[in-house]
mmJSON file of the N, C-alpha and C atoms, coordinates in Angstrom:
{"data_MODEL":{"atom_site":{
"group_PDB":["ATOM","ATOM","ATOM","ATOM","ATOM","ATOM","ATOM","ATOM","ATOM","ATOM","ATOM","ATOM","ATOM","ATOM","ATOM","ATOM","ATOM","ATOM","ATOM","ATOM","ATOM","ATOM","ATOM","ATOM","ATOM","ATOM","ATOM","ATOM","ATOM","ATOM","ATOM","ATOM","ATOM","ATOM","ATOM","ATOM","ATOM","ATOM","ATOM","ATOM","ATOM","ATOM","ATOM","ATOM","ATOM","ATOM","ATOM","ATOM","ATOM","ATOM","ATOM","ATOM","ATOM","ATOM","ATOM","ATOM","ATOM","ATOM","ATOM","ATOM","ATOM","ATOM","ATOM","ATOM","ATOM","ATOM","ATOM","ATOM","ATOM","ATOM","ATOM","ATOM","ATOM","ATOM","ATOM","ATOM","ATOM","ATOM","ATOM","ATOM","ATOM","ATOM","ATOM","ATOM","ATOM","ATOM","ATOM","ATOM","ATOM","ATOM","ATOM","ATOM","ATOM","ATOM","ATOM","ATOM","ATOM","ATOM","ATOM","ATOM","ATOM","ATOM","ATOM","ATOM","ATOM","ATOM","ATOM","ATOM","ATOM","ATOM","ATOM","ATOM","ATOM","ATOM","ATOM","ATOM","ATOM","ATOM","ATOM","ATOM","ATOM","ATOM","ATOM","ATOM","ATOM","ATOM","ATOM","ATOM","ATOM","ATOM","ATOM","ATOM","ATOM","ATOM","ATOM","ATOM","ATOM","ATOM","ATOM","ATOM","ATOM","ATOM","ATOM","ATOM","ATOM","ATOM","ATOM","ATOM","ATOM","ATOM","ATOM","ATOM","ATOM","ATOM","ATOM","ATOM","ATOM","ATOM","ATOM","ATOM","ATOM","ATOM","ATOM","ATOM","ATOM","ATOM","ATOM","ATOM","ATOM","ATOM","ATOM","ATOM","ATOM","ATOM","ATOM","ATOM","ATOM","ATOM","ATOM","ATOM","ATOM","ATOM","ATOM","ATOM","ATOM","ATOM","ATOM","ATOM","ATOM","ATOM","ATOM","ATOM","ATOM","ATOM","ATOM","ATOM","ATOM","ATOM","ATOM","ATOM","ATOM","ATOM","ATOM","ATOM","ATOM","ATOM","ATOM","ATOM","ATOM","ATOM","ATOM","ATOM","ATOM","ATOM","ATOM","ATOM","ATOM","ATOM","ATOM","ATOM","ATOM","ATOM","ATOM","ATOM","ATOM","ATOM","ATOM","ATOM","ATOM","ATOM","ATOM","ATOM","ATOM","ATOM"],
"id":[1,2,3,4,5,6,7,8,9,10,11,12,13,14,15,16,17,18,19,20,21,22,23,24,25,26,27,28,29,30,31,32,33,34,35,36,37,38,39,40,41,42,43,44,45,46,47,48,49,50,51,52,53,54,55,56,57,58,59,60,61,62,63,64,65,66,67,68,69,70,71,72,73,74,75,76,77,78,79,80,81,82,83,84,85,86,87,88,89,90,91,92,93,94,95,96,97,98,99,100,101,102,103,104,105,106,107,108,109,110,111,112,113,114,115,116,117,118,119,120,121,122,123,124,125,126,127,128,129,130,131,132,133,134,135,136,137,138,139,140,141,142,143,144,145,146,147,148,149,150,151,152,153,154,155,156,157,158,159,160,161,162,163,164,165,166,167,168,169,170,171,172,173,174,175,176,177,178,179,180,181,182,183,184,185,186,187,188,189,190,191,192,193,194,195,196,197,198,199,200,201,202,203,204,205,206,207,208,209,210,211,212,213,214,215,216,217,218,219,220,221,222,223,224,225,226,227,228,229,230,231,232,233,234],
"type_symbol":["N","C","C","N","C","C","N","C","C","N","C","C","N","C","C","N","C","C","N","C","C","N","C","C","N","C","C","N","C","C","N","C","C","N","C","C","N","C","C","N","C","C","N","C","C","N","C","C","N","C","C","N","C","C","N","C","C","N","C","C","N","C","C","N","C","C","N","C","C","N","C","C","N","C","C","N","C","C","N","C","C","N","C","C","N","C","C","N","C","C","N","C","C","N","C","C","N","C","C","N","C","C","N","C","C","N","C","C","N","C","C","N","C","C","N","C","C","N","C","C","N","C","C","N","C","C","N","C","C","N","C","C","N","C","C","N","C","C","N","C","C","N","C","C","N","C","C","N","C","C","N","C","C","N","C","C","N","C","C","N","C","C","N","C","C","N","C","C","N","C","C","N","C","C","N","C","C","N","C","C","N","C","C","N","C","C","N","C","C","N","C","C","N","C","C","N","C","C","N","C","C","N","C","C","N","C","C","N","C","C","N","C","C","N","C","C","N","C","C","N","C","C","N","C","C","N","C","C","N","C","C","N","C","C"],
"label_atom_id":["N","CA","C","N","CA","C","N","CA","C","N","CA","C","N","CA","C","N","CA","C","N","CA","C","N","CA","C","N","CA","C","N","CA","C","N","CA","C","N","CA","C","N","CA","C","N","CA","C","N","CA","C","N","CA","C","N","CA","C","N","CA","C","N","CA","C","N","CA","C","N","CA","C","N","CA","C","N","CA","C","N","CA","C","N","CA","C","N","CA","C","N","CA","C","N","CA","C","N","CA","C","N","CA","C","N","CA","C","N","CA","C","N","CA","C","N","CA","C","N","CA","C","N","CA","C","N","CA","C","N","CA","C","N","CA","C","N","CA","C","N","CA","C","N","CA","C","N","CA","C","N","CA","C","N","CA","C","N","CA","C","N","CA","C","N","CA","C","N","CA","C","N","CA","C","N","CA","C","N","CA","C","N","CA","C","N","CA","C","N","CA","C","N","CA","C","N","CA","C","N","CA","C","N","CA","C","N","CA","C","N","CA","C","N","CA","C","N","CA","C","N","CA","C","N","CA","C","N","CA","C","N","CA","C","N","CA","C","N","CA","C","N","CA","C","N","CA","C","N","CA","C","N","CA","C","N","CA","C","N","CA","C","N","CA","C","N","CA","C","N","CA","C"],
"label_alt_id":[null,null,null,null,null,null,null,null,null,null,null,null,null,null,null,null,null,null,null,null,null,null,null,null,null,null,null,null,null,null,null,null,null,null,null,null,null,null,null,null,null,null,null,null,null,null,null,null,null,null,null,null,null,null,null,null,null,null,null,null,null,null,null,null,null,null,null,null,null,null,null,null,null,null,null,null,null,null,null,null,null,null,null,null,null,null,null,null,null,null,null,null,null,null,null,null,null,null,null,null,null,null,null,null,null,null,null,null,null,null,null,null,null,null,null,null,null,null,null,null,null,null,null,null,null,null,null,null,null,null,null,null,null,null,null,null,null,null,null,null,null,null,null,null,null,null,null,null,null,null,null,null,null,null,null,null,null,null,null,null,null,null,null,null,null,null,null,null,null,null,null,null,null,null,null,null,null,null,null,null,null,null,null,null,null,null,null,null,null,null,null,null,null,null,null,null,null,null,null,null,null,null,null,null,null,null,null,null,null,null,null,null,null,null,null,null,null,null,null,null,null,null,null,null,null,null,null,null,null,null,null,null,null,null],
"label_comp_id":["MET","MET","MET","PRO","PRO","PRO","ILE","ILE","ILE","THR","THR","THR","LYS","LYS","LYS","SER","SER","SER","ALA","ALA","ALA","ILE","ILE","ILE","LYS","LYS","LYS","LYS","LYS","LYS","LEU","LEU","LEU","ARG","ARG","ARG","ALA","ALA","ALA","ASP","ASP","ASP","LYS","LYS","LYS","LYS","LYS","LYS","LYS","LYS","LYS","ALA","ALA","ALA","ALA","ALA","ALA","PHE","PHE","PHE","ASN","ASN","ASN","ARG","ARG","ARG","SER","SER","SER","THR","THR","THR","LYS","LYS","LYS","THR","THR","THR","LYS","LYS","LYS","ALA","ALA","ALA","LYS","LYS","LYS","SER","SER","SER","ALA","ALA","ALA","VAL","VAL","VAL","ASP","ASP","ASP","GLU","GLU","GLU","PHE","PHE","PHE","LYS","LYS","LYS","LYS","LYS","LYS","LEU","LEU","LEU","LEU","LEU","LEU","SER","SER","SER","GLY","GLY","GLY","VAL","VAL","VAL","ALA","ALA","ALA","LEU","LEU","LEU","SER","SER","SER","LYS","LYS","LYS","ALA","ALA","ALA","PHE","PHE","PHE","SER","SER","SER","ALA","ALA","ALA","VAL","VAL","VAL","ASP","ASP","ASP","ARG","ARG","ARG","ALA","ALA","ALA","ALA","ALA","ALA","LYS","LYS","LYS","LYS","LYS","LYS","GLY","GLY","GLY","VAL","VAL","VAL","ILE","ILE","ILE","LYS","LYS","LYS","LYS","LYS","LYS","GLY","GLY","GLY","LYS","LYS","LYS","ALA","ALA","ALA","ASP","ASP","ASP","ARG","ARG","ARG","ILE","ILE","ILE","LYS","LYS","LYS","ALA","ALA","ALA","ARG","ARG","ARG","LEU","LEU","LEU","SER","SER","SER","LYS","LYS","LYS","LYS","LYS","LYS","VAL","VAL","VAL","VAL","VAL","VAL","ALA","ALA","ALA"],
"label_asym_id":["A","A","A","A","A","A","A","A","A","A","A","A","A","A","A","A","A","A","A","A","A","A","A","A","A","A","A","A","A","A","A","A","A","A","A","A","A","A","A","A","A","A","A","A","A","A","A","A","A","A","A","A","A","A","A","A","A","A","A","A","A","A","A","A","A","A","A","A","A","A","A","A","A","A","A","A","A","A","A","A","A","A","A","A","A","A","A","A","A","A","A","A","A","A","A","A","A","A","A","A","A","A","A","A","A","A","A","A","A","A","A","A","A","A","A","A","A","A","A","A","A","A","A","A","A","A","A","A","A","A","A","A","A","A","A","A","A","A","A","A","A","A","A","A","A","A","A","A","A","A","A","A","A","A","A","A","A","A","A","A","A","A","A","A","A","A","A","A","A","A","A","A","A","A","A","A","A","A","A","A","A","A","A","A","A","A","A","A","A","A","A","A","A","A","A","A","A","A","A","A","A","A","A","A","A","A","A","A","A","A","A","A","A","A","A","A","A","A","A","A","A","A","A","A","A","A","A","A","A","A","A","A","A","A"],
"label_entity_id":["1","1","1","1","1","1","1","1","1","1","1","1","1","1","1","1","1","1","1","1","1","1","1","1","1","1","1","1","1","1","1","1","1","1","1","1","1","1","1","1","1","1","1","1","1","1","1","1","1","1","1","1","1","1","1","1","1","1","1","1","1","1","1","1","1","1","1","1","1","1","1","1","1","1","1","1","1","1","1","1","1","1","1","1","1","1","1","1","1","1","1","1","1","1","1","1","1","1","1","1","1","1","1","1","1","1","1","1","1","1","1","1","1","1","1","1","1","1","1","1","1","1","1","1","1","1","1","1","1","1","1","1","1","1","1","1","1","1","1","1","1","1","1","1","1","1","1","1","1","1","1","1","1","1","1","1","1","1","1","1","1","1","1","1","1","1","1","1","1","1","1","1","1","1","1","1","1","1","1","1","1","1","1","1","1","1","1","1","1","1","1","1","1","1","1","1","1","1","1","1","1","1","1","1","1","1","1","1","1","1","1","1","1","1","1","1","1","1","1","1","1","1","1","1","1","1","1","1","1","1","1","1","1","1"],
"label_seq_id":[1,1,1,2,2,2,3,3,3,4,4,4,5,5,5,6,6,6,7,7,7,8,8,8,9,9,9,10,10,10,11,11,11,12,12,12,13,13,13,14,14,14,15,15,15,16,16,16,17,17,17,18,18,18,19,19,19,20,20,20,21,21,21,22,22,22,23,23,23,24,24,24,25,25,25,26,26,26,27,27,27,28,28,28,29,29,29,30,30,30,31,31,31,32,32,32,33,33,33,34,34,34,35,35,35,36,36,36,37,37,37,38,38,38,39,39,39,40,40,40,41,41,41,42,42,42,43,43,43,44,44,44,45,45,45,46,46,46,47,47,47,48,48,48,49,49,49,50,50,50,51,51,51,52,52,52,53,53,53,54,54,54,55,55,55,56,56,56,57,57,57,58,58,58,59,59,59,60,60,60,61,61,61,62,62,62,63,63,63,64,64,64,65,65,65,66,66,66,67,67,67,68,68,68,69,69,69,70,70,70,71,71,71,72,72,72,73,73,73,74,74,74,75,75,75,76,76,76,77,77,77,78,78,78],
"pdbx_PDB_ins_code":[null,null,null,null,null,null,null,null,null,null,null,null,null,null,null,null,null,null,null,null,null,null,null,null,null,null,null,null,null,null,null,null,null,null,null,null,null,null,null,null,null,null,null,null,null,null,null,null,null,null,null,null,null,null,null,null,null,null,null,null,null,null,null,null,null,null,null,null,null,null,null,null,null,null,null,null,null,null,null,null,null,null,null,null,null,null,null,null,null,null,null,null,null,null,null,null,null,null,null,null,null,null,null,null,null,null,null,null,null,null,null,null,null,null,null,null,null,null,null,null,null,null,null,null,null,null,null,null,null,null,null,null,null,null,null,null,null,null,null,null,null,null,null,null,null,null,null,null,null,null,null,null,null,null,null,null,null,null,null,null,null,null,null,null,null,null,null,null,null,null,null,null,null,null,null,null,null,null,null,null,null,null,null,null,null,null,null,null,null,null,null,null,null,null,null,null,null,null,null,null,null,null,null,null,null,null,null,null,null,null,null,null,null,null,null,null,null,null,null,null,null,null,null,null,null,null,null,null,null,null,null,null,null,null],
"Cartn_x":[-23.261,-23.717,-24.623,-24.549,-25.418,-26.887,-27.739,-29.165,-29.906,-29.614,-30.342,-29.877,-30.762,-30.479,-29.253,-29.146,-28.012,-26.698,-26.749,-25.547,-25.088,-26.047,-25.716,-25.033,-25.57,-24.97,-23.562,-23.417,-22.113,-21.091,-21.471,-20.563,-20.123,-21.045,-20.741,-19.747,-19.998,-19.109,-17.729,-17.694,-16.421,-15.562,-16.199,-15.451,-14.826,-15.586,-15.053,-13.898,-14.077,-13.046,-11.787,-11.955,-10.807,-10.03,-10.748,-10.094,-9.316,-9.901,-9.228,-7.982,-8.113,-6.975,-5.854,-6.205,-5.21,-4.467,-5.216,-4.629,-3.679,-4.105,-3.295,-2.022,-2.151,-1.001,-0.007,-0.524,0.33,1.09,0.417,1.084,2.219,1.98,3.015,4.19,3.889,4.947,5.754,5.074,5.767,6.692,6.235,7.059,8.3,8.13,9.261,10.247,9.742,10.604,11.354,10.676,11.298,12.445,12.217,13.269,14.468,14.202,15.297,16.158,15.548,16.322,17.164,16.553,17.207,18.048,17.593,18.233,18.466,17.438,17.539,16.584,16.829,15.993,14.575,14.413,13.071,12.262,12.91,12.23,11.883,12.76,12.5,11.262,11.169,10.017,8.721,8.744,7.548,7.177,8.191,7.939,7.329,7.892,7.349,5.897,5.621,4.273,3.288,3.681,2.796,2.553,3.607,3.477,2.617,2.83,2.017,0.544,0.298,-1.079,-1.757,-1.027,-1.589,-1.893,-1.01,-1.236,-2.424,-2.534,-3.635,-4.981,-5.021,-6.258,-6.556,-5.603,-5.83,-5.516,-4.844,-4.497,-3.353,-2.378,-1.332,-1.333,-0.799,-0.796,0.3,0.126,1.071,2.46,2.529,3.828,4.562,3.832,4.452,4.96,4.177,4.595,5.874,5.931,7.121,8.328,8.107,9.199,9.738,8.84,9.243,10.058,9.562,10.241,11.619,11.741,13.033,14.028,13.58,14.473,14.911,13.998,14.36,15.352,15.151,16.053,17.468,17.57,18.884,19.618,18.889,19.518,20.113,19.477,19.985,21.263,21.249,22.402,23.598,23.354,24.455,25.061],
"Cartn_y":[4.703,4.887,3.735,3.343,2.267,2.696,1.747,2.045,1.496,0.248,-0.349,0.239,0.153,0.741,0.093,-1.216,-1.911,-1.547,-1.328,-0.942,0.459,1.329,2.685,2.627,1.792,1.63,1.038,0.056,-0.593,0.406,1.269,2.294,3.228,3.607,4.492,3.821,2.551,1.81,1.62,1.346,1.14,2.401,3.557,4.818,5.035,4.748,4.893,3.928,2.686,1.669,2.024,2.535,2.923,4.059,5.01,6.125,5.615,4.706,4.126,3.37,2.539,1.752,2.659,3.705,4.646,5.306,5.719,6.367,5.429,4.201,3.23,2.899,2.719,2.39,3.555,4.782,5.964,6.103,5.843,5.922,4.91,3.698,2.666,3.067,3.547,3.935,5.109,6.066,7.217,6.78,5.844,5.352,4.638,3.873,3.166,4.182,5.174,6.2,6.98,7.274,7.989,7.154,5.849,4.975,4.98,4.92,4.889,6.143,7.275,8.514,8.458,8.022,8.112,6.879,5.697,4.429,4.308,4.612,4.507,3.439,3.011,1.984,2.444,3.709,4.251,4.285,4.732,4.796,3.386,2.428,1.041,0.514,0.819,0.382,0.969,2.258,2.901,2.299,2.009,1.42,0.027,-0.778,-2.12,-2.03,-1.099,-0.938,-0.575,0.376,0.827,-0.291,-1.038,-2.129,-3.251,-3.572,-4.611,-4.211,-2.941,-2.45,-2.574,-2.219,-2.326,-3.782,-4.688,-6.111,-6.632,-6.195,-6.654,-6.199,-4.995,-4.461,-5.017,-5.772,-6.373,-5.456,-4.35,-3.416,-3.983,-4.61,-5.353,-6.772,-7.708,-9.098,-9.332,-10.362,-10.666,-10.943,-11.665,-11.987,-10.738,-9.79,-8.543,-7.765,-7.759,-7.066,-7.702,-9.022,-9.728,-9.411,-9.351,-9.059,-7.641,-6.679,-5.294,-5.215,-5.873,-5.844,-6.488,-7.586,-8.256,-7.345,-6.655,-5.765,-4.576,-4.061,-2.956,-3.423,-4.619,-5.153,-5.32,-5.746,-5.899,-4.579,-3.473,-2.159,-1.735,-2.135,-1.779,-2.563,-3.858,-4.718,-4.303,-3.976,-3.662,-2.302],
"Cartn_z":[-18.381,-17.015,-16.613,-15.345,-14.876,-14.854,-15.088,-15.161,-13.941,-13.604,-12.477,-11.144,-10.157,-8.85,-8.202,-8.329,-7.719,-8.417,-9.72,-10.463,-10.068,-9.797,-9.344,-7.979,-7.073,-5.755,-5.872,-6.76,-6.967,-7.463,-8.371,-8.894,-7.776,-6.924,-5.803,-4.854,-4.546,-3.645,-4.266,-5.568,-6.264,-6.249,-6.382,-6.343,-4.973,-3.913,-2.551,-2.324,-2.763,-2.576,-3.365,-4.57,-5.387,-4.727,-4.143,-3.461,-2.249,-1.493,-0.329,-0.756,-1.793,-2.286,-2.763,-3.498,-4.01,-2.85,-1.836,-0.665,0.068,0.298,1.024,0.251,-1.059,-1.889,-1.917,-1.975,-1.986,-0.676,0.447,1.754,1.839,1.357,1.394,0.505,-0.681,-1.618,-1.071,-0.444,0.142,1.267,2.093,3.197,2.667,1.596,0.99,0.389,-0.299,-0.894,0.183,1.284,2.401,2.98,3.093,3.601,2.659,1.357,0.381,0.466,0.844,1.02,2.28,3.396,4.702,5.061,4.673,5.03,6.54,7.308,8.77,9.294,10.519,11.132,11.371,11.753,12.014,10.718,9.649,8.353,7.864,8.15,7.763,8.487,9.762,10.557,10.01,9.668,9.112,7.761,6.943,5.632,5.782,6.689,6.936,7.381,8.284,8.81,7.701,6.864,5.783,4.774,4.433,3.464,4.052,5.324,5.975,6.041,6.314,6.396,5.031,3.966,2.618,2.27,2.687,2.416,3.218,4.468,5.317,4.754,4.198,3.638,2.249,1.667,0.36,-0.805,-0.529,-1.6,-2.429,-1.749,-2.446,-1.886,-2.656,-2.214,-1.186,-0.372,0.697,0.134,-0.968,-1.577,-2.023,-2.575,-3.012,-1.807,-0.737,0.488,1.024,1.044,1.526,0.646,-0.643,-1.578,-1.362,-1.185,-0.937,0.355,1.408,2.706,2.623,1.877,1.723,1.015,0.0,-0.756,0.096,0.926,1.804,2.867,3.394,4.419,3.864,2.607,1.989,1.902,1.726,1.639,2.975,4.074,5.406,5.689,5.367,5.645,4.808,3.547,2.626,2.889],
"occupancy":[1.0,1.0,1.0,1.0,1.0,1.0,1.0,1.0,1.0,1.0,1.0,1.0,1.0,1.0,1.0,1.0,1.0,1.0,1.0,1.0,1.0,1.0,1.0,1.0,1.0,1.0,1.0,1.0,1.0,1.0,1.0,1.0,1.0,1.0,1.0,1.0,1.0,1.0,1.0,1.0,1.0,1.0,1.0,1.0,1.0,1.0,1.0,1.0,1.0,1.0,1.0,1.0,1.0,1.0,1.0,1.0,1.0,1.0,1.0,1.0,1.0,1.0,1.0,1.0,1.0,1.0,1.0,1.0,1.0,1.0,1.0,1.0,1.0,1.0,1.0,1.0,1.0,1.0,1.0,1.0,1.0,1.0,1.0,1.0,1.0,1.0,1.0,1.0,1.0,1.0,1.0,1.0,1.0,1.0,1.0,1.0,1.0,1.0,1.0,1.0,1.0,1.0,1.0,1.0,1.0,1.0,1.0,1.0,1.0,1.0,1.0,1.0,1.0,1.0,1.0,1.0,1.0,1.0,1.0,1.0,1.0,1.0,1.0,1.0,1.0,1.0,1.0,1.0,1.0,1.0,1.0,1.0,1.0,1.0,1.0,1.0,1.0,1.0,1.0,1.0,1.0,1.0,1.0,1.0,1.0,1.0,1.0,1.0,1.0,1.0,1.0,1.0,1.0,1.0,1.0,1.0,1.0,1.0,1.0,1.0,1.0,1.0,1.0,1.0,1.0,1.0,1.0,1.0,1.0,1.0,1.0,1.0,1.0,1.0,1.0,1.0,1.0,1.0,1.0,1.0,1.0,1.0,1.0,1.0,1.0,1.0,1.0,1.0,1.0,1.0,1.0,1.0,1.0,1.0,1.0,1.0,1.0,1.0,1.0,1.0,1.0,1.0,1.0,1.0,1.0,1.0,1.0,1.0,1.0,1.0,1.0,1.0,1.0,1.0,1.0,1.0,1.0,1.0,1.0,1.0,1.0,1.0,1.0,1.0,1.0,1.0,1.0,1.0,1.0,1.0,1.0,1.0,1.0,1.0],
"B_iso_or_equiv":[0.0,0.0,0.0,0.0,0.0,0.0,0.0,0.0,0.0,0.0,0.0,0.0,0.0,0.0,0.0,0.0,0.0,0.0,0.0,0.0,0.0,0.0,0.0,0.0,0.0,0.0,0.0,0.0,0.0,0.0,0.0,0.0,0.0,0.0,0.0,0.0,0.0,0.0,0.0,0.0,0.0,0.0,0.0,0.0,0.0,0.0,0.0,0.0,0.0,0.0,0.0,0.0,0.0,0.0,0.0,0.0,0.0,0.0,0.0,0.0,0.0,0.0,0.0,0.0,0.0,0.0,0.0,0.0,0.0,0.0,0.0,0.0,0.0,0.0,0.0,0.0,0.0,0.0,0.0,0.0,0.0,0.0,0.0,0.0,0.0,0.0,0.0,0.0,0.0,0.0,0.0,0.0,0.0,0.0,0.0,0.0,0.0,0.0,0.0,0.0,0.0,0.0,0.0,0.0,0.0,0.0,0.0,0.0,0.0,0.0,0.0,0.0,0.0,0.0,0.0,0.0,0.0,0.0,0.0,0.0,0.0,0.0,0.0,0.0,0.0,0.0,0.0,0.0,0.0,0.0,0.0,0.0,0.0,0.0,0.0,0.0,0.0,0.0,0.0,0.0,0.0,0.0,0.0,0.0,0.0,0.0,0.0,0.0,0.0,0.0,0.0,0.0,0.0,0.0,0.0,0.0,0.0,0.0,0.0,0.0,0.0,0.0,0.0,0.0,0.0,0.0,0.0,0.0,0.0,0.0,0.0,0.0,0.0,0.0,0.0,0.0,0.0,0.0,0.0,0.0,0.0,0.0,0.0,0.0,0.0,0.0,0.0,0.0,0.0,0.0,0.0,0.0,0.0,0.0,0.0,0.0,0.0,0.0,0.0,0.0,0.0,0.0,0.0,0.0,0.0,0.0,0.0,0.0,0.0,0.0,0.0,0.0,0.0,0.0,0.0,0.0,0.0,0.0,0.0,0.0,0.0,0.0,0.0,0.0,0.0,0.0,0.0,0.0,0.0,0.0,0.0,0.0,0.0,0.0],
"pdbx_formal_charge":[null,null,null,null,null,null,null,null,null,null,null,null,null,null,null,null,null,null,null,null,null,null,null,null,null,null,null,null,null,null,null,null,null,null,null,null,null,null,null,null,null,null,null,null,null,null,null,null,null,null,null,null,null,null,null,null,null,null,null,null,null,null,null,null,null,null,null,null,null,null,null,null,null,null,null,null,null,null,null,null,null,null,null,null,null,null,null,null,null,null,null,null,null,null,null,null,null,null,null,null,null,null,null,null,null,null,null,null,null,null,null,null,null,null,null,null,null,null,null,null,null,null,null,null,null,null,null,null,null,null,null,null,null,null,null,null,null,null,null,null,null,null,null,null,null,null,null,null,null,null,null,null,null,null,null,null,null,null,null,null,null,null,null,null,null,null,null,null,null,null,null,null,null,null,null,null,null,null,null,null,null,null,null,null,null,null,null,null,null,null,null,null,null,null,null,null,null,null,null,null,null,null,null,null,null,null,null,null,null,null,null,null,null,null,null,null,null,null,null,null,null,null,null,null,null,null,null,null,null,null,null,null,null,null],
"auth_seq_id":[1,1,1,2,2,2,3,3,3,4,4,4,5,5,5,6,6,6,7,7,7,8,8,8,9,9,9,10,10,10,11,11,11,12,12,12,13,13,13,14,14,14,15,15,15,16,16,16,17,17,17,18,18,18,19,19,19,20,20,20,21,21,21,22,22,22,23,23,23,24,24,24,25,25,25,26,26,26,27,27,27,28,28,28,29,29,29,30,30,30,31,31,31,32,32,32,33,33,33,34,34,34,35,35,35,36,36,36,37,37,37,38,38,38,39,39,39,40,40,40,41,41,41,42,42,42,43,43,43,44,44,44,45,45,45,46,46,46,47,47,47,48,48,48,49,49,49,50,50,50,51,51,51,52,52,52,53,53,53,54,54,54,55,55,55,56,56,56,57,57,57,58,58,58,59,59,59,60,60,60,61,61,61,62,62,62,63,63,63,64,64,64,65,65,65,66,66,66,67,67,67,68,68,68,69,69,69,70,70,70,71,71,71,72,72,72,73,73,73,74,74,74,75,75,75,76,76,76,77,77,77,78,78,78],
"auth_comp_id":["MET","MET","MET","PRO","PRO","PRO","ILE","ILE","ILE","THR","THR","THR","LYS","LYS","LYS","SER","SER","SER","ALA","ALA","ALA","ILE","ILE","ILE","LYS","LYS","LYS","LYS","LYS","LYS","LEU","LEU","LEU","ARG","ARG","ARG","ALA","ALA","ALA","ASP","ASP","ASP","LYS","LYS","LYS","LYS","LYS","LYS","LYS","LYS","LYS","ALA","ALA","ALA","ALA","ALA","ALA","PHE","PHE","PHE","ASN","ASN","ASN","ARG","ARG","ARG","SER","SER","SER","THR","THR","THR","LYS","LYS","LYS","THR","THR","THR","LYS","LYS","LYS","ALA","ALA","ALA","LYS","LYS","LYS","SER","SER","SER","ALA","ALA","ALA","VAL","VAL","VAL","ASP","ASP","ASP","GLU","GLU","GLU","PHE","PHE","PHE","LYS","LYS","LYS","LYS","LYS","LYS","LEU","LEU","LEU","LEU","LEU","LEU","SER","SER","SER","GLY","GLY","GLY","VAL","VAL","VAL","ALA","ALA","ALA","LEU","LEU","LEU","SER","SER","SER","LYS","LYS","LYS","ALA","ALA","ALA","PHE","PHE","PHE","SER","SER","SER","ALA","ALA","ALA","VAL","VAL","VAL","ASP","ASP","ASP","ARG","ARG","ARG","ALA","ALA","ALA","ALA","ALA","ALA","LYS","LYS","LYS","LYS","LYS","LYS","GLY","GLY","GLY","VAL","VAL","VAL","ILE","ILE","ILE","LYS","LYS","LYS","LYS","LYS","LYS","GLY","GLY","GLY","LYS","LYS","LYS","ALA","ALA","ALA","ASP","ASP","ASP","ARG","ARG","ARG","ILE","ILE","ILE","LYS","LYS","LYS","ALA","ALA","ALA","ARG","ARG","ARG","LEU","LEU","LEU","SER","SER","SER","LYS","LYS","LYS","LYS","LYS","LYS","VAL","VAL","VAL","VAL","VAL","VAL","ALA","ALA","ALA"],
"auth_asym_id":["A","A","A","A","A","A","A","A","A","A","A","A","A","A","A","A","A","A","A","A","A","A","A","A","A","A","A","A","A","A","A","A","A","A","A","A","A","A","A","A","A","A","A","A","A","A","A","A","A","A","A","A","A","A","A","A","A","A","A","A","A","A","A","A","A","A","A","A","A","A","A","A","A","A","A","A","A","A","A","A","A","A","A","A","A","A","A","A","A","A","A","A","A","A","A","A","A","A","A","A","A","A","A","A","A","A","A","A","A","A","A","A","A","A","A","A","A","A","A","A","A","A","A","A","A","A","A","A","A","A","A","A","A","A","A","A","A","A","A","A","A","A","A","A","A","A","A","A","A","A","A","A","A","A","A","A","A","A","A","A","A","A","A","A","A","A","A","A","A","A","A","A","A","A","A","A","A","A","A","A","A","A","A","A","A","A","A","A","A","A","A","A","A","A","A","A","A","A","A","A","A","A","A","A","A","A","A","A","A","A","A","A","A","A","A","A","A","A","A","A","A","A","A","A","A","A","A","A","A","A","A","A","A","A"],
"auth_atom_id":["N","CA","C","N","CA","C","N","CA","C","N","CA","C","N","CA","C","N","CA","C","N","CA","C","N","CA","C","N","CA","C","N","CA","C","N","CA","C","N","CA","C","N","CA","C","N","CA","C","N","CA","C","N","CA","C","N","CA","C","N","CA","C","N","CA","C","N","CA","C","N","CA","C","N","CA","C","N","CA","C","N","CA","C","N","CA","C","N","CA","C","N","CA","C","N","CA","C","N","CA","C","N","CA","C","N","CA","C","N","CA","C","N","CA","C","N","CA","C","N","CA","C","N","CA","C","N","CA","C","N","CA","C","N","CA","C","N","CA","C","N","CA","C","N","CA","C","N","CA","C","N","CA","C","N","CA","C","N","CA","C","N","CA","C","N","CA","C","N","CA","C","N","CA","C","N","CA","C","N","CA","C","N","CA","C","N","CA","C","N","CA","C","N","CA","C","N","CA","C","N","CA","C","N","CA","C","N","CA","C","N","CA","C","N","CA","C","N","CA","C","N","CA","C","N","CA","C","N","CA","C","N","CA","C","N","CA","C","N","CA","C","N","CA","C","N","CA","C","N","CA","C","N","CA","C","N","CA","C","N","CA","C","N","CA","C","N","CA","C","N","CA","C"],
"pdbx_PDB_model_num":[1,1,1,1,1,1,1,1,1,1,1,1,1,1,1,1,1,1,1,1,1,1,1,1,1,1,1,1,1,1,1,1,1,1,1,1,1,1,1,1,1,1,1,1,1,1,1,1,1,1,1,1,1,1,1,1,1,1,1,1,1,1,1,1,1,1,1,1,1,1,1,1,1,1,1,1,1,1,1,1,1,1,1,1,1,1,1,1,1,1,1,1,1,1,1,1,1,1,1,1,1,1,1,1,1,1,1,1,1,1,1,1,1,1,1,1,1,1,1,1,1,1,1,1,1,1,1,1,1,1,1,1,1,1,1,1,1,1,1,1,1,1,1,1,1,1,1,1,1,1,1,1,1,1,1,1,1,1,1,1,1,1,1,1,1,1,1,1,1,1,1,1,1,1,1,1,1,1,1,1,1,1,1,1,1,1,1,1,1,1,1,1,1,1,1,1,1,1,1,1,1,1,1,1,1,1,1,1,1,1,1,1,1,1,1,1,1,1,1,1,1,1,1,1,1,1,1,1,1,1,1,1,1,1]
}}}
């Protein structure tokens, strides 16, 4: 356990940030999974939005977001 006051504050902030990151990542993953079930344009739009939001917030890297979007787009075309 942290001892110094600043370390205690850091632990508290890290827990909040981890919860936010987990939530954002789960929303993106759920949107992608939903698209894979439906393969519709509306679901694709929602998946793109969720993945872009996660990348903008820094939960996933921009390159990973682009890669996910490219793979989803290929599923629509094929």
